[in-house]
C-alpha positions, 0 to 999 in steps of 0.5 A, a space after each residue: 500499499 502506498 504511503 503519503 509524503 507527509 512528515 518527510 523532508 524533500 531535497 531536489 538532487 537534480 534533473 533526470 530525463 526531464 524530471 526533478 529527482 529528490 531524496 526523501 527522508 522518512 522522519 517517522 521511521 528515521 529511515 534511509 533516504 528514498 529516490 523520488 521522481 517528480 514527473 506526473 508523466 513518468 511511470 515512476 513518478 511519486 506523485 502519480 498515485 496521489 494524482 489518480 486519486 485526486 482526479 477520480 469523481 468521488 475524490 474531486 467531489 469530496 474535495 470540493 465539498 470539504 472547501 465549505 468547511 468540516 463534514 460528518 461522514 453522512 452529511 458529506 454523503 448527502 452532499 455528494 449525491 450518488 456516492 455509496 457509503 463504501 466508496 466514500 469511506 475508501 475515498 476519504 481514506 485514500 485522501 487522508 492516506 495522501 495528506 489532503 484530508 484530516 479525520 478528526 474523532 470528537 470525543 463526545 456521546 455518541 462519538 462523531 468523526 469529522 472531515 476537513 482539508 489540510 492546507 494541501 487539500 485546500 490548495 488542490 481543492 482550489 484548483 479543482 474549484 477553478 475546473 468545476 467553474 469553467 466546466 459549469 460555465 461551459 456546460 452546453 459545450 461540453 454536453 454538445 461535445 458528447 452528442 452522437 454525431 452523424 456518420 460521414 455521408 449522412 446529413 
């Protein structure tokens, strides 16, 4: 299972075929440095796994919803219409693992869990908001692009 790069020190050490190459020191285990490749087009890019999570439909929508503030699980599920309980749970776990969402257990009776964006999550959600605004503003063009087209010669 992949780990988030939180609590790691990152130092750039030079270029590598158009990619930045760096070393990450895992502060949690005081383990040895690992080589990181930072180029989303490279197969071994360190950020590619997080990129895959963020660009999934449910993660993008969850991040956009969390821009509004903290949410409890069921309130977030109601906000993101159509997501199943299982899928939302898996999505939130992946976002937490990638350092974009925090999961806070509030010790009340009964206990409750709240989700919120981290600073990284806020930054990513800001870019997603700009994309969502663009797509909403140009929705008719986006829909028109998916409508069936007549075959050549059929007019």
